[in-house]
C-alpha positions in Angstrom: -24.0 -0.1 -6.1 -20.7 0.6 -7.6 -18.1 -1.6 -7.3 -15.1 -0.1 -9.9 -14.7 -3.9 -10.4 -13.4 -4.8 -7.1 -16.4 -7.1 -6.3 -14.7 -9.4 -4.3 -14.7 -6.8 -1.4 -17.7 -4.9 -1.1 -18.5 -6.9 1.4 -15.4 -7.4 3.6 -14.9 -5.6 6.4 -10.7 -6.3 6.6 -8.9 -8.1 4.5 -4.5 -9.0 5.0 -2.0 -8.5 2.5 1.3 -11.4 2.2 4.0 -10.5 0.5 5.7 -13.2 -1.5 9.4 -14.2 0.2 11.6 -14.7 -2.6 15.0 -16.5 -1.2 16.7 -15.0 -4.4 16.9 -11.6 -3.1 17.8 -13.4 0.3 21.4 -14.5 -1.3 21.5 -12.5 -4.2 21.1 -8.7 -2.4 19.3 -7.5 -5.2 15.5 -7.2 -5.2 13.2 -8.4 -7.5 9.9 -6.6 -8.1 7.0 -7.3 -4.9 4.9 -9.5 -5.1 1.5 -9.8 -2.9 -1.6 -12.1 -2.1 -4.7 -10.3 -0.9 -6.8 -12.9 0.8 -10.4 -12.3 2.9 -8.7 -14.6 5.9 -5.3 -16.5 6.1 -6.8 -20.2 5.6 -8.5 -19.1 2.1 -7.6 -18.0 -1.7 -6.3 -15.5 -2.8 -9.3 -13.1 -3.7 -6.6 -10.8 -6.1 -3.1 -10.2 -6.4 -1.0 -8.0 -7.0 2.6 -7.2 -8.5 5.4 -4.4 -8.7 6.0 -3.8 -12.6 9.3 -2.0 -12.5 12.7 -2.8 -14.2 15.9 -3.5 -12.4 17.3 0.2 -12.6 14.1 1.6 -10.7 14.1 -1.0 -8.3 17.8 -0.9 -7.4 19.0 2.6 -8.1 15.9 4.9 -7.6 13.4 6.0 -4.0 11.1 2.7 -3.4 8.1 4.5 -3.7 9.0 5.1 -7.3 7.3 1.8 -8.0 3.9 1.0 -9.9 2.0 -2.0 -8.7 -0.6 -3.8 -11.0 -3.7 -5.3 -8.6 -5.0 -8.2 -10.8 -7.5 -11.1 -10.8 -6.6 -15.0 -10.9 -7.3 -14.2 -14.7 -4.5 -12.0 -14.9 -6.7 -9.2 -15.7 -6.0 -5.2 -14.2 -8.2 -4.2 -11.7 -6.1 -1.1 -10.2 -2.8 0.4 -10.7 -0.5 2.4 -8.6 2.2 4.5 -9.4 3.7 7.1 -8.6 2.5 10.6 -9.7 3.6 12.4 -12.9 3.7 15.8 -12.0 5.2 15.5 -8.4 6.3 18.5 -6.7 10.0 18.4 -5.2 8.8 20.6 -2.1 6.4 17.7 -1.1 6.3 14.4 0.0 6.4 11.8 -2.6 3.2 10.2 -4.6 1.3 8.3 -6.0 -1.6 8.3 -8.0 -4.3 5.1 -7.5 -6.3 4.5 -10.6 -9.4 2.0 -10.4 -10.1 0.6 -13.0 -6.7 1.1 -14.6 -7.4 4.6 -15.9 -9.8 6.1 -14.2 -8.2 7.8 -11.1 -9.6 8.0 -7.9 -7.4 9.6 -5.4 -3.7 9.9 -4.9 -1.9 9.6 -1.4 1.1 11.5 -0.1 3.5 11.4 2.2 3.8 14.1 4.9 6.8 14.9 8.0 5.1 16.4 10.4 7.5 17.8 12.9 6.6 15.0 15.6 5.3 12.1 13.5 5.2 11.1 9.3 1.6 10.3 8.3 0.0 9.9 4.6 -2.8 11.8 3.2 -5.4 10.7 0.6 -6.9 13.1 -1.4 -9.9 13.0 -3.6 -9.1 13.5 -7.4 -9.6 16.8 -7.8 -8.1 18.3 -4.6 -9.9 17.9 -1.6 -8.0 15.7 1.6 -10.1 12.5 2.4 -8.1 10.7 5.0 -5.3 10.8 7.1 -3.4 7.5 7.9 -1.1 8.0 11.4 1.6 6.4 12.8 -0.3 4.9 16.3 3.5 5.5 17.9 6.2 8.0 17.1 8.6 5.3 17.5 6.7 2.5 15.7 5.8 2.3 11.9 3.5 -0.4 12.4 0.4 0.1 13.6 -1.8 3.3 12.0 -5.0 4.6 11.7 -7.2 5.6 9.2 -9.2 9.1 10.3 -11.3 10.8 7.9 -11.6 15.0 8.3 -13.8 15.2 11.0 -10.5 12.6 13.2 -13.3 10.0 13.2 -11.1 6.2 13.0 -12.5 4.5 9.6 -10.0 1.7 9.3 -6.6 0.7 10.9 -3.5 -1.1 8.7 -1.5 -3.1 10.8 1.6 -4.7 10.0 1.8 -8.3 11.2 5.0 -10.4 12.2 5.9 -13.0 9.7 8.1 -15.0 11.4 11.7 -15.2 12.9 12.8 -16.2 8.8 10.9 -13.5 7.2 11.2 -10.4 9.4 15.3 -11.4 9.8 16.4 -11.9 6.7 14.1 -10.8 3.7 11.9 -7.3 3.2 8.4 -9.3 2.9 5.8 -8.0 5.2 2.4 -9.2 6.4 -0.4 -6.4 6.8 -4.1 -6.5 8.1 -6.3 -4.0 6.5 -9.7 -2.5 8.7 -11.6 -1.1 6.8 -15.8 -1.5 8.7 -18.4 0.0 6.6 -16.4 1.9 3.9 -17.5 1.8 0.9 -14.9 0.6 -2.3 -13.4 4.1 -3.3 -12.7 3.7 0.3 -11.0 0.3 0.4 -9.2 0.0 -2.9 -7.3 4.1 -1.6 -6.5 1.9 1.8 -4.4 -1.0 0.0 -2.9 1.2 -2.4 -1.9 3.1 0.8 -0.6 -0.7 2.1 1.5 -0.8 -0.7 3.1 2.7 0.2 3.8 2.2 3.2 5.5 -1.0 2.6 8.1 0.9 0.2 7.9 4.0 2.6 8.8 1.9 6.1 9.5 -1.8 5.8 11.8 -1.8 2.0 15.6 -1.0 1.1 17.5 0.3 4.0 13.8 0.5 6.0 14.9 3.8 6.7 12.1 6.8 6.7 12.4 8.9 2.4 13.6 12.1 4.4 
């Protein structure tokens, strides 16, 4: 069975992603690099961690999706890299490349602005469309379904309520990803999609990129 170094995800049907609250952001007003703990259950210890790796200028003055996210284990070994595509067409929506392990591109994700609603498209490294991540409501950006090329639902991404203080005064968000019967590549790509959703819909001004 191919694990791509993400053995901890093999037997899981869902994961929870908790963004760490940085209280300095609340009082100072500048954003720090985002950090996440990835768990199999809310009460369990993290199985993975994710950290943003951008400089101050990039975080404060560039688009929120212009980011690099490193997914690491407890030993701080890089297992996965999510970063803005180097060859980005200005006529299309923003893109992220996904590497598992670092250096091995397993796919890329593009933001697509639709007439009625926006969505994400997940592509194979060679280009073919694999999945679409579609909001369940035109007016909400908290619930998404993941469908394959046959419109079969293969997963869900849900933003979870993080409590009054965190929701009202910070930009730290929590998510749940469901991916029953998915292979390890799909699980990694959906995890990357969470980071993209967080950047596009919930960081900064909380406006969509267009």
